[in-house]
PyMOL CGO cylinders between C-alpha atoms (Angstrom):
from pymol import cmd
from pymol.cgo import CYLINDER

trace = [
    CYLINDER, 0.00, 0.00, 0.15, 2.89, 2.37, 0.85, 0.3, 1, 1, 1, 1, 1, 1,
    CYLINDER, 2.89, 2.37, 0.85, 4.50, 1.75, -2.57, 0.3, 1, 1, 1, 1, 1, 1,
    CYLINDER, 4.50, 1.75, -2.57, 1.32, 2.42, -4.39, 0.3, 1, 1, 1, 1, 1, 1,
    CYLINDER, 1.32, 2.42, -4.39, 0.85, 5.71, -2.41, 0.3, 1, 1, 1, 1, 1, 1,
    CYLINDER, 0.85, 5.71, -2.41, 4.35, 6.71, -3.17, 0.3, 1, 1, 1, 1, 1, 1,
    CYLINDER, 4.35, 6.71, -3.17, 4.03, 5.91, -6.73, 0.3, 1, 1, 1, 1, 1, 1,
    CYLINDER, 4.03, 5.91, -6.73, 0.68, 8.04, -6.97, 0.3, 1, 1, 1, 1, 1, 1,
    CYLINDER, 0.68, 8.04, -6.97, 2.46, 10.88, -5.30, 0.3, 1, 1, 1, 1, 1, 1,
    CYLINDER, 2.46, 10.88, -5.30, 5.42, 10.64, -7.66, 0.3, 1, 1, 1, 1, 1, 1,
    CYLINDER, 5.42, 10.64, -7.66, 3.25, 10.46, -10.69, 0.3, 1, 1, 1, 1, 1, 1,
    CYLINDER, 3.25, 10.46, -10.69, 1.28, 13.51, -9.48, 0.3, 1, 1, 1, 1, 1, 1,
    CYLINDER, 1.28, 13.51, -9.48, 4.33, 15.45, -8.62, 0.3, 1, 1, 1, 1, 1, 1,
    CYLINDER, 4.33, 15.45, -8.62, 6.06, 14.96, -11.90, 0.3, 1, 1, 1, 1, 1, 1,
    CYLINDER, 6.06, 14.96, -11.90, 2.75, 15.66, -13.78, 0.3, 1, 1, 1, 1, 1, 1,
    CYLINDER, 2.75, 15.66, -13.78, 2.47, 19.15, -12.16, 0.3, 1, 1, 1, 1, 1, 1,
    CYLINDER, 2.47, 19.15, -12.16, 6.25, 19.86, -12.53, 0.3, 1, 1, 1, 1, 1, 1,
    CYLINDER, 6.25, 19.86, -12.53, 7.57, 19.23, -9.01, 0.3, 1, 1, 1, 1, 1, 1,
    CYLINDER, 7.57, 19.23, -9.01, 11.20, 18.45, -9.03, 0.3, 1, 1, 1, 1, 1, 1,
    CYLINDER, 11.20, 18.45, -9.03, 12.09, 18.73, -5.40, 0.3, 1, 1, 1, 1, 1, 1,
    CYLINDER, 12.09, 18.73, -5.40, 10.38, 18.57, -1.85, 0.3, 1, 1, 1, 1, 1, 1,
    CYLINDER, 10.38, 18.57, -1.85, 11.03, 18.82, 1.86, 0.3, 1, 1, 1, 1, 1, 1,
    CYLINDER, 11.03, 18.82, 1.86, 9.65, 16.15, 4.04, 0.3, 1, 1, 1, 1, 1, 1,
    CYLINDER, 9.65, 16.15, 4.04, 8.92, 18.24, 7.06, 0.3, 1, 1, 1, 1, 1, 1,
    CYLINDER, 8.92, 18.24, 7.06, 8.11, 15.17, 9.16, 0.3, 1, 1, 1, 1, 1, 1,
    CYLINDER, 8.11, 15.17, 9.16, 5.58, 14.60, 12.04, 0.3, 1, 1, 1, 1, 1, 1,
    CYLINDER, 5.58, 14.60, 12.04, 6.85, 14.61, 15.66, 0.3, 1, 1, 1, 1, 1, 1,
    CYLINDER, 6.85, 14.61, 15.66, 6.74, 11.29, 17.46, 0.3, 1, 1, 1, 1, 1, 1,
    CYLINDER, 6.74, 11.29, 17.46, 6.67, 8.87, 14.41, 0.3, 1, 1, 1, 1, 1, 1,
    CYLINDER, 6.67, 8.87, 14.41, 10.39, 8.44, 13.31, 0.3, 1, 1, 1, 1, 1, 1,
    CYLINDER, 10.39, 8.44, 13.31, 9.59, 4.72, 12.68, 0.3, 1, 1, 1, 1, 1, 1,
    CYLINDER, 9.59, 4.72, 12.68, 7.04, 5.74, 9.94, 0.3, 1, 1, 1, 1, 1, 1,
    CYLINDER, 7.04, 5.74, 9.94, 9.49, 8.24, 8.34, 0.3, 1, 1, 1, 1, 1, 1,
    CYLINDER, 9.49, 8.24, 8.34, 12.22, 5.73, 8.25, 0.3, 1, 1, 1, 1, 1, 1,
    CYLINDER, 12.22, 5.73, 8.25, 10.00, 3.14, 6.67, 0.3, 1, 1, 1, 1, 1, 1,
    CYLINDER, 10.00, 3.14, 6.67, 9.22, 5.81, 4.11, 0.3, 1, 1, 1, 1, 1, 1,
    CYLINDER, 9.22, 5.81, 4.11, 12.96, 6.62, 3.50, 0.3, 1, 1, 1, 1, 1, 1,
    CYLINDER, 12.96, 6.62, 3.50, 13.78, 3.01, 2.97, 0.3, 1, 1, 1, 1, 1, 1,
    CYLINDER, 13.78, 3.01, 2.97, 11.21, 2.86, 0.25, 0.3, 1, 1, 1, 1, 1, 1,
    CYLINDER, 11.21, 2.86, 0.25, 12.35, 5.93, -1.46, 0.3, 1, 1, 1, 1, 1, 1,
    CYLINDER, 12.35, 5.93, -1.46, 15.95, 4.85, -1.09, 0.3, 1, 1, 1, 1, 1, 1,
    CYLINDER, 15.95, 4.85, -1.09, 14.86, 1.61, -2.94, 0.3, 1, 1, 1, 1, 1, 1,
    CYLINDER, 14.86, 1.61, -2.94, 13.07, 3.47, -5.56, 0.3, 1, 1, 1, 1, 1, 1,
    CYLINDER, 13.07, 3.47, -5.56, 16.09, 5.65, -6.17, 0.3, 1, 1, 1, 1, 1, 1,
    CYLINDER, 16.09, 5.65, -6.17, 18.50, 2.74, -6.38, 0.3, 1, 1, 1, 1, 1, 1,
    CYLINDER, 18.50, 2.74, -6.38, 16.12, 1.24, -9.10, 0.3, 1, 1, 1, 1, 1, 1,
    CYLINDER, 16.12, 1.24, -9.10, 16.16, 4.62, -10.92, 0.3, 1, 1, 1, 1, 1, 1,
    CYLINDER, 16.16, 4.62, -10.92, 12.50, 5.27, -10.31, 0.3, 1, 1, 1, 1, 1, 1,
    CYLINDER, 12.50, 5.27, -10.31, 12.81, 8.39, -8.05, 0.3, 1, 1, 1, 1, 1, 1,
    CYLINDER, 12.81, 8.39, -8.05, 12.77, 11.44, -10.44, 0.3, 1, 1, 1, 1, 1, 1,
    CYLINDER, 12.77, 11.44, -10.44, 12.12, 14.01, -7.59, 0.3, 1, 1, 1, 1, 1, 1,
    CYLINDER, 12.12, 14.01, -7.59, 14.61, 15.25, -5.19, 0.3, 1, 1, 1, 1, 1, 1,
    CYLINDER, 14.61, 15.25, -5.19, 13.52, 14.58, -1.57, 0.3, 1, 1, 1, 1, 1, 1,
    CYLINDER, 13.52, 14.58, -1.57, 15.16, 16.71, 1.34, 0.3, 1, 1, 1, 1, 1, 1,
    CYLINDER, 15.16, 16.71, 1.34, 14.54, 14.65, 4.66, 0.3, 1, 1, 1, 1, 1, 1,
    CYLINDER, 14.54, 14.65, 4.66, 14.58, 15.48, 8.25, 0.3, 1, 1, 1, 1, 1, 1,
    CYLINDER, 14.58, 15.48, 8.25, 14.42, 14.14, 11.80, 0.3, 1, 1, 1, 1, 1, 1,
    CYLINDER, 14.42, 14.14, 11.80, 11.84, 15.80, 14.03, 0.3, 1, 1, 1, 1, 1, 1,
    CYLINDER, 11.84, 15.80, 14.03, 12.09, 16.92, 17.65, 0.3, 1, 1, 1, 1, 1, 1,
    CYLINDER, 12.09, 16.92, 17.65, 9.88, 18.91, 19.85, 0.3, 1, 1, 1, 1, 1, 1,
    CYLINDER, 9.88, 18.91, 19.85, 11.96, 19.71, 23.01, 0.3, 1, 1, 1, 1, 1, 1,
    CYLINDER, 11.96, 19.71, 23.01, 15.54, 20.47, 24.11, 0.3, 1, 1, 1, 1, 1, 1,
    CYLINDER, 15.54, 20.47, 24.11, 15.82, 17.06, 25.79, 0.3, 1, 1, 1, 1, 1, 1,
    CYLINDER, 15.82, 17.06, 25.79, 15.45, 15.43, 22.46, 0.3, 1, 1, 1, 1, 1, 1,
    CYLINDER, 15.45, 15.43, 22.46, 18.28, 17.27, 20.75, 0.3, 1, 1, 1, 1, 1, 1,
    CYLINDER, 18.28, 17.27, 20.75, 21.18, 14.73, 21.46, 0.3, 1, 1, 1, 1, 1, 1,
    CYLINDER, 21.18, 14.73, 21.46, 19.12, 11.70, 20.22, 0.3, 1, 1, 1, 1, 1, 1,
    CYLINDER, 19.12, 11.70, 20.22, 17.84, 13.78, 17.32, 0.3, 1, 1, 1, 1, 1, 1,
    CYLINDER, 17.84, 13.78, 17.32, 21.34, 14.64, 15.97, 0.3, 1, 1, 1, 1, 1, 1,
    CYLINDER, 21.34, 14.64, 15.97, 22.44, 11.03, 16.58, 0.3, 1, 1, 1, 1, 1, 1,
    CYLINDER, 22.44, 11.03, 16.58, 19.39, 9.49, 14.74, 0.3, 1, 1, 1, 1, 1, 1,
    CYLINDER, 19.39, 9.49, 14.74, 19.68, 12.32, 12.08, 0.3, 1, 1, 1, 1, 1, 1,
    CYLINDER, 19.68, 12.32, 12.08, 23.48, 11.29, 11.40, 0.3, 1, 1, 1, 1, 1, 1,
    CYLINDER, 23.48, 11.29, 11.40, 22.36, 7.55, 11.19, 0.3, 1, 1, 1, 1, 1, 1,
    CYLINDER, 22.36, 7.55, 11.19, 19.63, 8.32, 8.71, 0.3, 1, 1, 1, 1, 1, 1,
    CYLINDER, 19.63, 8.32, 8.71, 22.06, 10.39, 6.55, 0.3, 1, 1, 1, 1, 1, 1,
    CYLINDER, 22.06, 10.39, 6.55, 24.47, 7.45, 6.41, 0.3, 1, 1, 1, 1, 1, 1,
    CYLINDER, 24.47, 7.45, 6.41, 21.84, 4.93, 5.70, 0.3, 1, 1, 1, 1, 1, 1,
    CYLINDER, 21.84, 4.93, 5.70, 19.40, 6.63, 3.38, 0.3, 1, 1, 1, 1, 1, 1,
    CYLINDER, 19.40, 6.63, 3.38, 21.14, 9.20, 1.39, 0.3, 1, 1, 1, 1, 1, 1,
    CYLINDER, 21.14, 9.20, 1.39, 21.14, 8.48, -2.33, 0.3, 1, 1, 1, 1, 1, 1,
    CYLINDER, 21.14, 8.48, -2.33, 21.38, 10.45, -5.51, 0.3, 1, 1, 1, 1, 1, 1,
    CYLINDER, 21.38, 10.45, -5.51, 17.97, 11.98, -5.35, 0.3, 1, 1, 1, 1, 1, 1,
    CYLINDER, 17.97, 11.98, -5.35, 17.38, 11.77, -1.44, 0.3, 1, 1, 1, 1, 1, 1,
    CYLINDER, 17.38, 11.77, -1.44, 19.46, 13.59, 1.27, 0.3, 1, 1, 1, 1, 1, 1,
    CYLINDER, 19.46, 13.59, 1.27, 18.50, 13.41, 5.00, 0.3, 1, 1, 1, 1, 1, 1,
    CYLINDER, 18.50, 13.41, 5.00, 20.39, 16.08, 6.67, 0.3, 1, 1, 1, 1, 1, 1,
    CYLINDER, 20.39, 16.08, 6.67, 18.06, 18.55, 8.56, 0.3, 1, 1, 1, 1, 1, 1,
    CYLINDER, 18.06, 18.55, 8.56, 16.88, 18.45, 12.08, 0.3, 1, 1, 1, 1, 1, 1,
    CYLINDER, 16.88, 18.45, 12.08, 13.35, 20.00, 12.44, 0.3, 1, 1, 1, 1, 1, 1,
    CYLINDER, 13.35, 20.00, 12.44, 12.34, 21.49, 15.77, 0.3, 1, 1, 1, 1, 1, 1,
    CYLINDER, 12.34, 21.49, 15.77, 8.77, 22.40, 16.48, 0.3, 1, 1, 1, 1, 1, 1,
    CYLINDER, 8.77, 22.40, 16.48, 9.80, 25.65, 18.27, 0.3, 1, 1, 1, 1, 1, 1,
    CYLINDER, 9.80, 25.65, 18.27, 6.29, 26.71, 19.21, 0.3, 1, 1, 1, 1, 1, 1,
    CYLINDER, 6.29, 26.71, 19.21, 2.72, 25.49, 18.60, 0.3, 1, 1, 1, 1, 1, 1,
    CYLINDER, 2.72, 25.49, 18.60, -0.24, 27.10, 16.72, 0.3, 1, 1, 1, 1, 1, 1,
    CYLINDER, -0.24, 27.10, 16.72, -2.23, 30.41, 16.83, 0.3, 1, 1, 1, 1, 1, 1,
    CYLINDER, -2.23, 30.41, 16.83, -5.48, 28.48, 17.01, 0.3, 1, 1, 1, 1, 1, 1,
    CYLINDER, -5.48, 28.48, 17.01, -4.40, 26.73, 20.18, 0.3, 1, 1, 1, 1, 1, 1,
    CYLINDER, -4.40, 26.73, 20.18, -2.75, 29.74, 21.69, 0.3, 1, 1, 1, 1, 1, 1,
    CYLINDER, -2.75, 29.74, 21.69, 0.63, 27.78, 21.61, 0.3, 1, 1, 1, 1, 1, 1,
    CYLINDER, 0.63, 27.78, 21.61, 2.56, 29.90, 19.23, 0.3, 1, 1, 1, 1, 1, 1,
    CYLINDER, 2.56, 29.90, 19.23, 5.13, 31.85, 21.13, 0.3, 1, 1, 1, 1, 1, 1,
    CYLINDER, 5.13, 31.85, 21.13, 4.23, 35.32, 21.18, 0.3, 1, 1, 1, 1, 1, 1,
    CYLINDER, 4.23, 35.32, 21.18, 5.92, 38.60, 22.32, 0.3, 1, 1, 1, 1, 1, 1,
    CYLINDER, 5.92, 38.60, 22.32, 2.58, 40.38, 22.49, 0.3, 1, 1, 1, 1, 1, 1,
    CYLINDER, 2.58, 40.38, 22.49, 0.15, 38.35, 24.63, 0.3, 1, 1, 1, 1, 1, 1,
    CYLINDER, 0.15, 38.35, 24.63, -3.07, 36.74, 22.91, 0.3, 1, 1, 1, 1, 1, 1,
    CYLINDER, -3.07, 36.74, 22.91, -5.87, 39.28, 23.44, 0.3, 1, 1, 1, 1, 1, 1,
    CYLINDER, -5.87, 39.28, 23.44, -8.41, 36.94, 24.50, 0.3, 1, 1, 1, 1, 1, 1,
    CYLINDER, -8.41, 36.94, 24.50, -6.31, 35.12, 27.18, 0.3, 1, 1, 1, 1, 1, 1,
    CYLINDER, -6.31, 35.12, 27.18, -3.25, 37.19, 28.00, 0.3, 1, 1, 1, 1, 1, 1,
    CYLINDER, -3.25, 37.19, 28.00, -1.09, 34.18, 27.50, 0.3, 1, 1, 1, 1, 1, 1,
    CYLINDER, -1.09, 34.18, 27.50, 2.04, 34.06, 25.33, 0.3, 1, 1, 1, 1, 1, 1,
    CYLINDER, 2.04, 34.06, 25.33, 2.53, 30.38, 24.27, 0.3, 1, 1, 1, 1, 1, 1,
    CYLINDER, 2.53, 30.38, 24.27, 6.09, 29.00, 24.72, 0.3, 1, 1, 1, 1, 1, 1,
    CYLINDER, 6.09, 29.00, 24.72, 9.09, 28.05, 22.99, 0.3, 1, 1, 1, 1, 1, 1,
    CYLINDER, 9.09, 28.05, 22.99, 10.55, 24.55, 23.09, 0.3, 1, 1, 1, 1, 1, 1,
    CYLINDER, 10.55, 24.55, 23.09, 14.10, 25.75, 23.73, 0.3, 1, 1, 1, 1, 1, 1,
    CYLINDER, 14.10, 25.75, 23.73, 15.64, 28.82, 25.35, 0.3, 1, 1, 1, 1, 1, 1,
    CYLINDER, 15.64, 28.82, 25.35, 18.45, 30.91, 23.87, 0.3, 1, 1, 1, 1, 1, 1,
    CYLINDER, 18.45, 30.91, 23.87, 21.45, 29.04, 25.36, 0.3, 1, 1, 1, 1, 1, 1,
    CYLINDER, 21.45, 29.04, 25.36, 19.89, 25.47, 24.19, 0.3, 1, 1, 1, 1, 1, 1,
    CYLINDER, 19.89, 25.47, 24.19, 19.31, 26.71, 20.71, 0.3, 1, 1, 1, 1, 1, 1,
    CYLINDER, 19.31, 26.71, 20.71, 22.63, 28.32, 20.47, 0.3, 1, 1, 1, 1, 1, 1,
    CYLINDER, 22.63, 28.32, 20.47, 24.37, 24.96, 21.59, 0.3, 1, 1, 1, 1, 1, 1,
    CYLINDER, 24.37, 24.96, 21.59, 22.16, 22.96, 19.14, 0.3, 1, 1, 1, 1, 1, 1,
    CYLINDER, 22.16, 22.96, 19.14, 23.05, 25.15, 16.09, 0.3, 1, 1, 1, 1, 1, 1,
    CYLINDER, 23.05, 25.15, 16.09, 26.75, 24.89, 17.00, 0.3, 1, 1, 1, 1, 1, 1,
    CYLINDER, 26.75, 24.89, 17.00, 26.55, 21.06, 17.24, 0.3, 1, 1, 1, 1, 1, 1,
    CYLINDER, 26.55, 21.06, 17.24, 24.55, 20.87, 13.92, 0.3, 1, 1, 1, 1, 1, 1,
    CYLINDER, 24.55, 20.87, 13.92, 27.06, 23.06, 12.29, 0.3, 1, 1, 1, 1, 1, 1,
    CYLINDER, 27.06, 23.06, 12.29, 29.99, 20.81, 13.61, 0.3, 1, 1, 1, 1, 1, 1,
    CYLINDER, 29.99, 20.81, 13.61, 28.25, 17.90, 12.06, 0.3, 1, 1, 1, 1, 1, 1,
    CYLINDER, 28.25, 17.90, 12.06, 27.32, 19.51, 8.75, 0.3, 1, 1, 1, 1, 1, 1,
    CYLINDER, 27.32, 19.51, 8.75, 23.61, 19.16, 9.37, 0.3, 1, 1, 1, 1, 1, 1,
    CYLINDER, 23.61, 19.16, 9.37, 20.98, 21.73, 8.67, 0.3, 1, 1, 1, 1, 1, 1,
    CYLINDER, 20.98, 21.73, 8.67, 18.20, 23.23, 10.82, 0.3, 1, 1, 1, 1, 1, 1,
    CYLINDER, 18.20, 23.23, 10.82, 14.49, 23.76, 10.18, 0.3, 1, 1, 1, 1, 1, 1,
    CYLINDER, 14.49, 23.76, 10.18, 12.32, 25.44, 12.74, 0.3, 1, 1, 1, 1, 1, 1,
    CYLINDER, 12.32, 25.44, 12.74, 8.53, 25.50, 12.98, 0.3, 1, 1, 1, 1, 1, 1,
    CYLINDER, 8.53, 25.50, 12.98, 8.11, 29.21, 14.24, 0.3, 1, 1, 1, 1, 1, 1,
    CYLINDER, 8.11, 29.21, 14.24, 4.60, 30.51, 14.16, 0.3, 1, 1, 1, 1, 1, 1,
    CYLINDER, 4.60, 30.51, 14.16, 4.83, 33.34, 16.71, 0.3, 1, 1, 1, 1, 1, 1,
    CYLINDER, 4.83, 33.34, 16.71, 6.90, 36.31, 16.73, 0.3, 1, 1, 1, 1, 1, 1,
    CYLINDER, 6.90, 36.31, 16.73, 8.82, 35.10, 20.02, 0.3, 1, 1, 1, 1, 1, 1,
    CYLINDER, 8.82, 35.10, 20.02, 9.83, 31.87, 18.34, 0.3, 1, 1, 1, 1, 1, 1,
    CYLINDER, 9.83, 31.87, 18.34, 11.21, 33.52, 15.23, 0.3, 1, 1, 1, 1, 1, 1,
    CYLINDER, 11.21, 33.52, 15.23, 13.00, 36.09, 17.18, 0.3, 1, 1, 1, 1, 1, 1,
    CYLINDER, 13.00, 36.09, 17.18, 14.61, 33.42, 19.16, 0.3, 1, 1, 1, 1, 1, 1,
    CYLINDER, 14.61, 33.42, 19.16, 15.78, 31.65, 16.26, 0.3, 1, 1, 1, 1, 1, 1,
    CYLINDER, 15.78, 31.65, 16.26, 17.31, 34.96, 14.78, 0.3, 1, 1, 1, 1, 1, 1,
    CYLINDER, 17.31, 34.96, 14.78, 18.96, 35.69, 17.99, 0.3, 1, 1, 1, 1, 1, 1,
    CYLINDER, 18.96, 35.69, 17.99, 20.44, 32.30, 18.16, 0.3, 1, 1, 1, 1, 1, 1,
    CYLINDER, 20.44, 32.30, 18.16, 21.86, 32.62, 14.62, 0.3, 1, 1, 1, 1, 1, 1,
    CYLINDER, 21.86, 32.62, 14.62, 23.31, 35.92, 15.27, 0.3, 1, 1, 1, 1, 1, 1,
    CYLINDER, 23.31, 35.92, 15.27, 24.87, 34.75, 18.48, 0.3, 1, 1, 1, 1, 1, 1,
    CYLINDER, 24.87, 34.75, 18.48, 26.47, 31.71, 16.70, 0.3, 1, 1, 1, 1, 1, 1,
    CYLINDER, 26.47, 31.71, 16.70, 27.61, 33.63, 13.91, 0.3, 1, 1, 1, 1, 1, 1,
    CYLINDER, 27.61, 33.63, 13.91, 29.32, 36.07, 16.13, 0.3, 1, 1, 1, 1, 1, 1,
    CYLINDER, 29.32, 36.07, 16.13, 30.88, 33.21, 18.06, 0.3, 1, 1, 1, 1, 1, 1,
    CYLINDER, 30.88, 33.21, 18.06, 32.28, 31.11, 15.21, 0.3, 1, 1, 1, 1, 1, 1,
    CYLINDER, 32.28, 31.11, 15.21, 32.33, 33.56, 12.34, 0.3, 1, 1, 1, 1, 1, 1,
    CYLINDER, 32.33, 33.56, 12.34, 33.12, 32.32, 8.73, 0.3, 1, 1, 1, 1, 1, 1,
    CYLINDER, 33.12, 32.32, 8.73, 32.81, 28.64, 9.98, 0.3, 1, 1, 1, 1, 1, 1,
    CYLINDER, 32.81, 28.64, 9.98, 29.07, 29.12, 10.30, 0.3, 1, 1, 1, 1, 1, 1,
    CYLINDER, 29.07, 29.12, 10.30, 27.80, 26.96, 7.37, 0.3, 1, 1, 1, 1, 1, 1,
    CYLINDER, 27.80, 26.96, 7.37, 24.55, 25.67, 8.56, 0.3, 1, 1, 1, 1, 1, 1,
    CYLINDER, 24.55, 25.67, 8.56, 21.41, 26.29, 6.57, 0.3, 1, 1, 1, 1, 1, 1,
    CYLINDER, 21.41, 26.29, 6.57, 18.72, 27.64, 8.77, 0.3, 1, 1, 1, 1, 1, 1,
    CYLINDER, 18.72, 27.64, 8.77, 14.96, 27.82, 7.93, 0.3, 1, 1, 1, 1, 1, 1,
    CYLINDER, 14.96, 27.82, 7.93, 12.14, 29.34, 9.77, 0.3, 1, 1, 1, 1, 1, 1,
    CYLINDER, 12.14, 29.34, 9.77, 8.86, 28.21, 8.57, 0.3, 1, 1, 1, 1, 1, 1,
    CYLINDER, 8.86, 28.21, 8.57, 5.39, 29.55, 8.86, 0.3, 1, 1, 1, 1, 1, 1,
    CYLINDER, 5.39, 29.55, 8.86, 6.06, 33.02, 10.45, 0.3, 1, 1, 1, 1, 1, 1,
    CYLINDER, 6.06, 33.02, 10.45, 2.47, 33.76, 10.86, 0.3, 1, 1, 1, 1, 1, 1,
    CYLINDER, 2.47, 33.76, 10.86, 2.87, 36.79, 13.38, 0.3, 1, 1, 1, 1, 1, 1,
    CYLINDER, 2.87, 36.79, 13.38, 6.13, 38.69, 13.18, 0.3, 1, 1, 1, 1, 1, 1,
    CYLINDER, 6.13, 38.69, 13.18, 7.38, 41.91, 14.82, 0.3, 1, 1, 1, 1, 1, 1,
    CYLINDER, 7.38, 41.91, 14.82, 8.51, 44.72, 12.23, 0.3, 1, 1, 1, 1, 1, 1,
    CYLINDER, 8.51, 44.72, 12.23, 11.77, 45.00, 14.08, 0.3, 1, 1, 1, 1, 1, 1,
    CYLINDER, 11.77, 45.00, 14.08, 12.84, 41.51, 13.30, 0.3, 1, 1, 1, 1, 1, 1,
]
cmd.load_cgo(trace, "trace")
């Protein structure tokens, strides 16, 4: 069933001109993603993967970072092929606006709450340094202004500390609420 679903996705994607995708993952289901990566690797080894797939390992908290890096390095070793690269650690930095879990500088008008970030500045700086050292990239789910500001601040601090050795690619996705100063 998974092979048939992957083939439908490949056929559809090729039909509408898609040449590359980022698999943004789902937190808490690494076994499922690894199963999909194994199938994509097999398709690429058979010459049947005409789309570039950029994969990731997903974490949702600071305490998952060490395991996340270890697992991401393993996935990179085991699943990288010509058309598939697994080299990005994705962090759900915050939640959603609808659930009031997106991290905000300005409190939510109806509750006065501000949501929260998955990491603080010190933890994120350490994570970015480790990813940079390992040649891995970083993708952050950042809905609220406080979460994207934290990512910007961490990148700025790491760049100041390591200078030209900063090679990590950092992506902040969603960015639903942003402070103009950022």
